[in-house]
C-alpha positions in Angstrom: 146.0 -75.4 -40.6 147.5 -78.4 -38.7 146.8 -81.8 -38.3 145.9 -82.0 -34.8 145.3 -85.8 -35.3 149.0 -86.0 -36.9 150.4 -84.3 -34.0 148.8 -86.1 -31.1 149.8 -89.2 -32.5 153.2 -88.3 -33.1 153.4 -87.2 -29.6 151.9 -90.2 -28.4 154.9 -92.2 -29.8 157.3 -89.5 -28.6 155.9 -89.8 -25.3 156.1 -94.4 -25.8 159.7 -93.7 -27.5 160.8 -91.7 -24.5 159.0 -94.1 -21.8 160.6 -97.6 -23.5 164.1 -96.1 -23.3 163.4 -95.2 -19.6 162.4 -98.3 -18.8 165.5 -100.1 -20.2 168.0 -97.8 -18.2 166.0 -99.0 -15.1 166.4 -102.6 -15.9 169.9 -102.2 -16.3 170.4 -100.3 -13.0 171.9 -102.5 -10.3 169.8 -104.0 -7.2 169.8 -105.4 -4.2 167.3 -107.9 -3.1 167.4 -109.6 0.6 165.0 -111.9 2.2 165.1 -112.5 5.7 163.3 -114.8 8.7 163.3 -115.9 11.9 161.7 -115.2 15.3 164.4 -115.3 17.9 167.2 -114.9 15.7 166.9 -113.4 12.2 169.0 -114.7 8.9 169.0 -112.7 5.8 170.2 -113.9 2.8 170.6 -111.1 0.1 172.5 -111.1 -3.9 172.7 -108.5 -6.7 170.3 -108.6 -9.3 172.8 -110.0 -11.6 173.0 -113.4 -8.9 175.9 -112.1 -7.2 175.8 -112.7 -3.6 176.5 -110.1 -1.4 179.5 -111.7 0.1 180.9 -108.6 2.7 178.3 -106.1 2.2 177.8 -104.4 5.9 175.2 -104.8 8.0 173.6 -102.3 10.4 170.5 -103.4 12.7 168.8 -100.6 13.7 166.1 -99.2 16.2 163.4 -96.4 14.6 165.2 -94.0 16.8 168.4 -94.8 14.3 170.2 -96.6 17.5 172.7 -99.1 16.0 171.9 -102.2 18.2 174.0 -104.9 16.1 176.4 -104.6 13.2 178.0 -107.4 10.9 178.6 -108.4 7.2 177.4 -111.0 5.2 179.4 -114.2 4.8 180.7 -116.0 1.9 177.3 -117.4 1.3 175.7 -113.8 0.8 174.2 -115.0 4.6 174.1 -113.6 7.9 172.3 -113.5 10.9 171.7 -111.8 14.2 169.6 -111.8 17.2 165.8 -110.3 16.8 165.7 -107.0 18.8 162.8 -106.4 21.2 162.0 -103.2 19.7 161.1 -102.0 16.4 163.5 -102.4 14.2 164.9 -102.1 10.8 168.0 -104.3 8.6 170.3 -102.2 6.4 172.9 -103.7 4.1 175.2 -101.1 1.9 177.1 -103.0 -0.6 179.1 -102.5 -3.0 179.1 -98.8 -4.2 177.0 -97.7 -1.6 174.3 -99.6 -3.0 171.7 -100.2 -0.2 168.6 -101.6 0.9 166.4 -101.8 4.0 164.1 -104.2 5.7 161.3 -103.5 8.1 160.6 -105.5 10.8 157.2 -106.0 9.8 158.3 -108.1 7.1 160.4 -110.3 8.2 158.4 -113.1 9.1 158.7 -116.1 11.9 
């Protein structure tokens, strides 16, 4: 006869250990954090999750039809600025090792 309580308890502990291992792995992943604001001119500041700025990262501003309306690079201070498009848009930041983040116009406040 199998002790169901022991089996269920062991299963729960194993599942929690597996989840903890996955969570630790994800926390070590290298991410990009970007904050943008501006009504007429949008200025953005970005950094990797380890605190290093995005200096030299490629930036593209695209319409919802994926038409590129502006391109540039992040400066030595981790900043970039561009004229705010009249149509709906999003901003793409491409850092080292193809780390990418997109910021939608709806979250860019004046």
